[in-house]
C-alpha positions as CSV (number, residue, x, y, z in Angstrom):
1,M,81.4,113.7,70.0
2,H,84.2,111.1,70.5
3,D,85.5,113.1,73.5
4,L,82.1,113.2,75.1
5,I,81.6,109.5,74.7
6,S,85.1,108.9,76.2
7,L,84.2,111.2,79.1
8,I,80.9,109.4,79.8
9,R,82.7,106.0,79.6
10,T,85.4,107.2,82.1
11,V,82.8,108.5,84.6
12,V,80.7,105.4,84.4
13,A,83.6,103.0,84.6
14,F,85.1,104.9,87.6
15,A,81.7,104.8,89.4
16,V,81.4,101.0,88.7
17,V,85.1,100.3,89.8
18,L,84.9,102.4,93.0
19,G,81.4,101.3,93.8
20,V,82.3,97.6,93.6
21,L,85.5,98.0,95.7
22,V,83.9,100.1,98.4
23,F,80.7,98.0,98.6
24,V,82.7,94.7,99.0
25,H,85.0,96.3,101.6
26,E,82.2,97.6,103.7
27,M,80.2,94.5,103.2
28,G,83.1,92.6,104.9
29,H,82.8,94.9,108.0
30,Y,79.0,94.5,107.9
31,L,78.9,90.7,107.7
32,A,81.6,90.3,110.4
33,A,79.7,92.7,112.7
34,R,76.5,90.7,112.2
35,W,78.4,87.5,112.9
36,R,79.9,88.9,116.2
37,G,76.5,90.2,117.3
38,V,77.1,93.9,116.7
39,H,74.2,96.0,115.4
40,V,75.0,98.1,112.3
41,E,73.3,101.5,112.3
42,A,74.2,102.6,108.8
43,F,75.8,101.2,105.6
44,S,76.9,104.0,103.2
45,I,78.4,104.0,99.8
46,G,80.0,107.5,99.4
47,F,80.1,110.5,101.8
48,G,77.9,113.6,102.3
49,Q,74.2,114.0,101.5
50,S,72.6,110.8,100.3
51,F,70.4,110.7,97.2
52,A,69.0,107.2,97.9
53,R,68.3,105.6,101.3
54,W,66.2,102.9,102.9
55,T,65.9,101.1,106.2
56,D,65.8,97.3,106.5
57,R,63.9,95.3,109.0
58,R,66.9,95.1,111.3
59,G,67.1,98.9,111.6
60,T,70.2,99.3,109.4
61,V,70.0,102.5,107.2
62,W,71.4,101.8,103.7
63,K,72.3,104.8,101.6
64,V,74.1,106.0,98.6
65,A,75.7,109.5,98.9
66,W,76.9,112.0,96.4
67,I,80.6,112.0,97.1
68,P,81.8,108.6,95.8
69,L,85.3,108.6,97.3
70,G,84.7,105.8,99.8
71,G,82.1,104.6,102.2
72,Y,81.6,103.5,105.8
73,V,79.7,101.2,108.2
74,K,78.4,102.8,111.4
75,L,78.6,100.3,114.2
76,H,76.3,100.6,117.1
77,G,78.1,101.7,120.3
78,Q,81.4,102.1,118.5
79,E,82.3,104.8,121.0
80,R,83.4,104.0,124.6
81,P,80.9,104.8,127.4
82,Q,83.1,107.6,128.8
83,D,83.1,109.3,125.4
84,V,79.4,109.8,125.0
85,T,76.6,111.6,126.9
86,E,74.1,109.9,129.3
87,E,71.4,110.2,126.8
88,E,73.4,108.4,124.1
89,R,74.3,105.6,126.5
90,A,70.7,105.2,127.4
91,A,69.8,104.5,123.7
92,W,72.4,101.7,123.4
93,Q,71.0,98.2,122.9
94,N,72.5,96.0,125.6
95,G,74.7,93.2,124.2
96,R,74.8,94.7,120.6
97,T,77.3,97.5,121.0
98,F,80.7,97.2,119.4
99,H,82.7,98.5,122.4
100,E,81.5,95.8,124.8
101,K,82.6,93.0,122.5
102,S,85.9,91.2,123.3
103,V,89.1,92.7,121.6
104,W,89.3,89.6,119.4
105,S,85.7,90.2,118.1
106,R,86.5,93.8,117.4
107,M,89.6,92.8,115.5
108,I,87.7,90.4,113.4
109,V,85.1,93.1,112.4
110,I,87.9,95.6,111.5
111,A,90.0,93.0,109.6
112,A,87.0,91.7,107.6
113,G,87.1,94.8,105.3
114,P,90.6,94.2,103.8
115,I,90.0,90.4,103.8
116,A,86.8,90.9,101.7
117,N,88.9,92.8,99.2
118,F,91.4,89.9,98.9
119,V,88.6,87.4,98.6
120,L,87.0,89.6,95.8
121,A,90.2,89.7,93.9
122,A,90.7,86.0,94.1
123,V,87.1,85.3,93.0
124,L,87.5,87.6,90.0
125,F,90.8,86.1,88.9
126,I,89.3,82.6,89.3
127,G,86.3,83.6,87.2
128,L,88.4,85.2,84.5
129,F,90.7,82.2,84.2
130,M,87.8,79.9,83.8
131,V,85.7,82.0,81.4
132,V,88.2,84.0,79.4
133,G,91.5,82.2,80.2
134,K,94.7,83.0,81.9
135,P,97.0,85.3,79.7
136,I,100.1,83.4,78.7
137,A,102.9,85.8,77.6
138,E,104.6,83.7,74.9
139,P,108.2,84.6,73.8
140,V,106.9,86.4,70.7
141,V,108.3,89.8,69.6
142,G,105.5,92.3,69.4
143,K,107.6,95.4,68.5
144,V,111.2,96.1,67.9
145,L,112.5,99.4,69.4
146,P,114.7,101.5,67.2
147,N,118.5,101.9,67.8
148,T,118.6,98.8,70.0
149,V,120.3,95.5,70.0
150,A,117.2,93.8,68.6
151,A,117.0,96.3,65.7
152,S,120.7,95.8,64.9
153,A,120.2,92.0,64.9
154,N,117.3,92.4,62.5
155,L,114.7,90.9,64.8
156,K,111.1,91.4,63.5
157,P,107.6,91.5,65.0
158,G,106.2,88.0,65.1
159,D,109.5,86.3,65.6
160,I,109.3,83.6,68.3
161,I,112.4,83.3,70.6
162,E,113.3,79.7,71.0
163,S,116.4,80.0,73.2
164,I,118.9,82.5,74.6
165,G,122.4,81.5,75.5
166,G,121.5,77.8,74.8
167,V,118.6,78.0,77.4
168,P,115.1,77.2,76.0
169,V,112.5,79.8,76.8
170,K,108.7,79.1,77.0
171,T,107.4,82.6,78.1
172,F,108.3,86.2,77.6
173,L,109.2,86.2,81.3
174,D,111.8,83.5,80.6
175,V,113.3,85.9,78.0
176,Q,113.6,88.6,80.7
177,H,115.2,86.2,83.2
178,Q,117.9,85.4,80.7
179,V,118.5,88.9,79.4
180,A,118.3,91.1,82.6
181,P,121.2,89.6,84.6
182,N,123.6,89.6,81.6
183,P,124.2,93.2,80.4
184,G,127.0,93.3,77.8
185,K,127.2,89.5,77.4
186,E,127.5,88.0,73.9
187,V,125.1,85.1,73.6
188,P,123.6,82.8,70.9
189,L,119.9,83.4,70.0
190,T,117.6,81.1,68.3
191,V,114.5,82.5,66.6
192,L,111.6,80.9,64.8
193,R,110.4,83.1,61.9
194,G,107.6,81.5,60.1
195,Q,108.9,78.0,59.2
196,D,112.5,79.0,59.3
197,L,114.7,78.5,62.4
198,I,117.3,81.3,62.5
199,M,120.4,81.2,64.7
200,M,122.4,84.4,65.5
201,R,124.8,85.9,68.0
202,L,124.3,89.2,69.6
203,K,125.6,91.3,72.5
204,I,123.0,92.1,75.1
205,G,122.5,95.8,75.6
206,S,122.4,97.5,79.0
207,T,120.3,100.2,80.7
208,P,120.4,101.7,84.2
209,N,118.5,99.7,86.7
210,G,117.8,102.6,89.1
211,Q,120.1,101.2,91.8
212,G,123.4,102.4,90.6
213,G,123.9,99.4,88.3
214,T,122.7,98.2,84.9
215,R,120.4,95.5,83.6
216,G,120.4,93.7,80.2
217,E,117.9,94.6,77.5
218,L,117.2,93.5,73.9
219,G,114.9,96.4,72.9
220,I,111.8,94.3,72.2
221,V,108.2,94.6,73.4
222,E,106.2,91.4,74.0
223,G,103.4,90.5,71.7
224,A,99.7,89.9,72.5
225,P,99.2,87.2,75.1
226,R,97.6,83.9,74.4
227,Y,94.6,83.0,76.6
228,Q,94.3,79.5,78.1
229,R,91.1,78.5,79.8
230,L,91.6,76.6,83.1
231,G,89.4,74.0,84.8
232,P,87.8,74.9,88.2
233,I,90.5,73.3,90.4
234,Q,93.4,74.7,88.4
235,A,91.7,78.1,88.2
236,V,91.3,78.3,92.0
237,G,95.0,77.6,92.5
238,Q,96.1,80.1,89.8
239,G,93.6,82.7,91.0
240,L,95.0,82.5,94.6
241,D,98.5,82.6,93.2
242,E,97.7,85.7,91.1
243,T,96.2,87.5,94.1
244,W,99.4,86.8,96.0
245,T,101.6,87.9,93.1
246,V,99.7,91.2,92.7
247,G,100.0,91.9,96.5
248,R,103.7,91.1,96.4
249,Q,104.3,93.4,93.4
250,T,102.3,96.2,95.0
251,L,104.3,96.0,98.3
252,G,107.5,95.8,96.1
253,G,106.5,98.9,94.2
254,L,105.7,100.9,97.4
255,W,109.1,99.8,98.8
256,Q,110.8,101.1,95.6
257,I,109.2,104.5,96.3
258,V,110.1,104.5,100.0
259,A,113.7,103.5,99.2
260,H,113.9,106.3,96.6
261,R,114.5,103.8,93.8
262,T,111.6,105.2,91.8
263,G,110.2,108.7,91.8
264,L,107.3,109.9,94.0
265,N,105.4,110.7,90.7
266,E,104.5,107.0,90.7
267,L,102.0,107.7,93.4
268,G,98.5,108.1,91.9
269,G,95.1,109.1,93.3
270,P,91.5,109.2,92.3
271,L,92.0,111.1,89.0
272,R,94.5,108.6,87.8
273,I,92.2,105.7,88.8
274,A,89.4,107.4,87.0
275,S,91.5,107.9,83.8
276,L,92.7,104.2,83.9
277,S,89.1,103.0,84.5
278,G,88.0,104.7,81.3
279,Q,90.9,103.4,79.3
280,V,90.5,99.8,80.6
281,A,86.8,99.9,80.0
282,A,87.4,100.6,76.3
283,L,89.3,97.3,76.1
284,G,86.3,95.3,77.2
285,I,84.6,93.8,80.3
286,A,87.3,91.2,80.9
287,S,90.0,93.9,81.2
288,L,87.7,96.0,83.5
289,V,87.2,93.0,85.8
290,S,90.9,92.3,85.9
291,F,91.5,96.0,86.8
292,I,89.0,95.8,89.6
293,A,90.8,92.7,91.0
294,I,94.2,94.4,90.9
295,L,92.7,97.5,92.7
296,S,90.9,95.3,95.2
297,V,94.3,93.9,96.3
298,N,95.8,97.4,96.5
299,L,92.8,98.6,98.6
300,G,93.1,95.7,101.0
301,L,96.8,96.1,101.5
302,I,96.6,99.9,101.9
303,N,93.9,99.5,104.6
304,L,96.1,97.2,106.5
305,F,98.9,99.8,106.9
306,P,99.3,100.6,110.6
307,I,98.1,104.2,110.2
308,P,95.5,105.5,112.6
309,V,92.1,106.1,110.8
310,L,92.8,103.1,108.5
311,D,91.7,99.6,109.5
312,G,95.4,98.7,110.1
313,G,95.6,101.6,112.6
314,H,92.6,100.2,114.6
315,L,94.1,96.8,114.6
316,L,97.4,98.2,115.9
317,F,95.5,99.7,118.9
318,Y,93.8,96.4,119.5
319,V,97.1,94.5,119.4
320,A,98.4,97.0,122.0
321,E,95.3,96.4,124.1
322,V,96.0,92.6,124.0
323,I,99.6,93.1,125.1
324,R,98.9,95.7,127.8
325,G,95.7,94.1,129.1
326,R,93.8,97.4,128.7
327,P,92.9,99.8,125.9
328,I,95.2,102.6,124.7
329,S,94.2,105.9,126.5
330,A,91.6,108.0,124.7
331,R,94.0,110.9,124.5
332,A,96.7,108.7,122.8
333,Q,94.2,107.4,120.3
334,E,92.9,110.9,119.5
335,Y,96.5,112.1,118.8
336,G,97.1,109.1,116.7
337,F,93.9,109.6,114.7
338,R,94.8,113.3,114.1
339,A,98.3,112.4,112.9
340,G,96.9,109.6,110.7
341,F,94.3,111.9,109.2
342,A,96.9,114.6,108.5
343,L,99.2,112.1,106.9
344,L,96.4,110.7,104.6
345,L,95.3,114.2,103.7
346,C,98.9,115.1,102.7
347,L,99.2,111.9,100.7
348,F,95.8,112.5,99.0
349,V,96.7,116.1,98.0
350,F,100.2,115.0,96.8
351,A,98.7,112.1,94.8
352,T,96.0,114.3,93.3
353,W,98.7,116.9,92.3
354,N,100.6,114.0,90.6
355,D,97.4,113.0,88.8
356,V,96.8,116.5,87.6
357,N,100.3,116.7,86.2
358,Q,100.3,113.3,84.7
359,L,97.0,114.1,82.9
360,G,98.4,117.2,81.4
361,F,95.8,119.6,83.1
362,V,98.5,121.9,84.6
363,R,100.4,122.1,81.3
364,W,97.1,122.9,79.5
365,V,96.3,125.7,82.0
366,T,99.8,127.1,81.9
367,Q,99.8,127.2,78.1
368,H,96.4,129.0,78.0
369,V,97.2,131.4,80.8
370,G,100.6,132.1,79.2
């Protein structure tokens, strides 16, 4: 019974997470198209056969399809005149087609999707910081790992680290900043345990940093964060900063993979997102909202990659059009889209294979077949 409830929660959470992200992304394209005078023929959440659809007074068909892995906005006259038949050209609404708009208008419509994802993330972070509070990782020991420097120094869960090497620390991040650059260094450590202030000396441990060197470590895990509610003005600043930080960390993580500093098994796909959605949903609404905000930044960044088929690929073609004074040839664009689609398909298959391995499905099948 517990497994069934967990499965239902995972499916529902995944549908909510993906539905919100896709809807906001496509709504960005939709609103920008309306602003630039382009008629939108269809707005779809999901792919394939639709199970719900309606047409608004402007003639846009809104639908929800069975395959929830994405969505799209169909822009009127998105194809160039030479790429369609005479009958299709005759049905175009003069002045409302995408292809006849200026290159700058087309760039605005395409860029609006990723921008909407960044805006969503910022709004969610701002709302969380005002309603729930911003998590403050205080320098509190949550767990002491066995056979580590911390265990040898008799540190205990609940201890509050006051200073390291004579430098006061206010957050757990301060602790990491003092420890990581000093592997093997002997330093004084001041800890508050209850009402007692304890002073000790210890030698910082070391662990490989994945770049051929080492970094310092104590062998402790941070405790539960404290939440501090922020006022509207402060929340806006902190929400924007958090959005920027998540984006920077995402790009940093991708660079670590590209530079072979971390393994390719870090790449995840829909199955891992679904699994994480269920786990995060079990922690509460605030955690799920935070998860959506983080994924929204990821989706916005990925869509800006200069890969044909993605929004970034379209923008790359438009930049080339601005530089050259004329569009890239249809054949070059077609080859680019084919290559981009093949690359994305390979990444999707690889990420899904990683997900299956991470979730233990392959091991389960192997054991039962064996």
